[in-house]
C-alpha positions, 0 to 999 in steps of 0.5 A: 112690463105692461102700463097698467091703469090706476089712479094717479095717487097711486105713484105717489103712494109707492114713492112713499113705501120706498122712502121709507125703505130709505129711512124716511120717517113717514112723515118726511116720505108724506112731506114728499109727496104732497108736493104732488097734487094727486097725493093732497088731493087722495081720497081717505078710503081708497088710500085706506084700502091701498095700503090694506091691501099693501100691508096684506101683500107685503106681510104674504111675501115676507112669509112665502121667503123670509129674506130680510129686505121682503121682511122689512118692507111687510113692517113699512107697510103695516106701520103704513097701514095704520098711518091711513087710518089717520088719512083725511077723508075727503 
Protein backbone atom coordinates (compact mmCIF):
# COMPACT_ATOMS: atom_id res chain seq x y z
CA UNK A 1 0.00 0.00 0.00
CA UNK A 2 1.37 3.39 -0.96
CA UNK A 3 1.23 6.35 1.40
CA UNK A 4 -1.32 9.01 0.66
CA UNK A 5 -1.64 12.69 1.42
CA UNK A 6 -4.42 14.13 3.48
CA UNK A 7 -5.26 16.27 6.46
CA UNK A 8 -3.37 15.24 9.59
CA UNK A 9 -6.63 14.94 11.58
CA UNK A 10 -7.76 12.00 9.43
CA UNK A 11 -5.45 9.60 11.27
CA UNK A 12 -6.99 10.39 14.69
CA UNK A 13 -10.46 10.15 13.09
CA UNK A 14 -9.69 6.62 11.89
CA UNK A 15 -8.22 5.84 15.31
CA UNK A 16 -11.56 6.83 16.85
CA UNK A 17 -13.32 4.19 14.73
CA UNK A 18 -10.85 1.54 15.87
CA UNK A 19 -11.29 2.59 19.50
CA UNK A 20 -15.06 2.28 19.08
CA UNK A 21 -14.49 -1.18 17.63
CA UNK A 22 -12.45 -2.04 20.74
CA UNK A 23 -15.33 -1.03 23.01
CA UNK A 24 -14.57 2.59 23.86
CA UNK A 25 -17.32 5.18 24.04
CA UNK A 26 -17.26 8.16 21.69
CA UNK A 27 -16.35 10.36 24.64
CA UNK A 28 -13.41 8.14 25.55
CA UNK A 29 -12.25 7.81 21.94
CA UNK A 30 -12.46 11.57 21.43
CA UNK A 31 -10.49 12.12 24.63
CA UNK A 32 -7.73 9.89 23.29
CA UNK A 33 -7.75 11.63 19.89
CA UNK A 34 -7.54 15.05 21.58
CA UNK A 35 -3.95 14.22 22.50
CA UNK A 36 -3.16 15.09 18.86
CA UNK A 37 -3.07 18.80 17.95
CA UNK A 38 -4.39 17.97 14.50
CA UNK A 39 -7.54 16.51 16.04
CA UNK A 40 -8.05 19.41 18.43
CA UNK A 41 -7.88 21.79 15.45
CA UNK A 42 -9.86 19.74 12.95
CA UNK A 43 -12.34 21.91 11.03
CA UNK A 44 -15.90 20.88 11.84
CA UNK A 45 -17.27 20.97 8.27
CA UNK A 46 -14.41 18.84 6.95
CA UNK A 47 -14.79 16.37 9.80
CA UNK A 48 -18.53 16.15 9.13
CA UNK A 49 -17.90 15.47 5.43
CA UNK A 50 -15.30 12.81 6.27
CA UNK A 51 -17.52 11.01 8.78
CA UNK A 52 -20.49 11.08 6.39
CA UNK A 53 -18.40 9.56 3.59
CA UNK A 54 -16.89 7.02 5.97
CA UNK A 55 -20.31 6.00 7.31
CA UNK A 56 -21.60 5.59 3.75
CA UNK A 57 -18.58 3.44 2.82
CA UNK A 58 -19.00 1.18 5.87
CA UNK A 59 -22.74 0.86 5.21
CA UNK A 60 -21.96 -0.25 1.66
CA UNK A 61 -19.32 -2.70 2.91
CA UNK A 62 -21.84 -4.18 5.35
CA UNK A 63 -24.47 -4.53 2.59
CA UNK A 64 -21.99 -6.23 0.26
CA UNK A 65 -20.71 -8.69 2.88
CA UNK A 66 -22.75 -9.64 5.92
CA UNK A 67 -19.74 -10.34 8.12
CA UNK A 68 -20.70 -9.30 11.66
CA UNK A 69 -17.60 -7.14 12.12
CA UNK A 70 -18.50 -5.11 9.02
CA UNK A 71 -22.01 -4.51 10.32
CA UNK A 72 -20.49 -3.43 13.66
CA UNK A 73 -18.11 -1.03 11.91
CA UNK A 74 -21.08 0.37 9.99
CA UNK A 75 -22.83 1.08 13.29
CA UNK A 76 -19.69 2.67 14.75
CA UNK A 77 -19.19 4.83 11.67
CA UNK A 78 -22.83 5.92 11.77
CA UNK A 79 -22.58 6.84 15.46
CA UNK A 80 -19.37 8.75 14.73
CA UNK A 81 -21.11 10.63 11.91
CA UNK A 82 -23.97 11.60 14.23
CA UNK A 83 -21.51 12.72 16.89
CA UNK A 84 -19.49 14.75 14.35
CA UNK A 85 -22.56 16.88 13.63
CA UNK A 86 -22.08 18.34 17.12
CA UNK A 87 -18.36 19.05 16.54
CA UNK A 88 -17.67 22.76 16.92
CA UNK A 89 -17.07 24.74 13.75
CA UNK A 90 -13.55 26.17 13.73
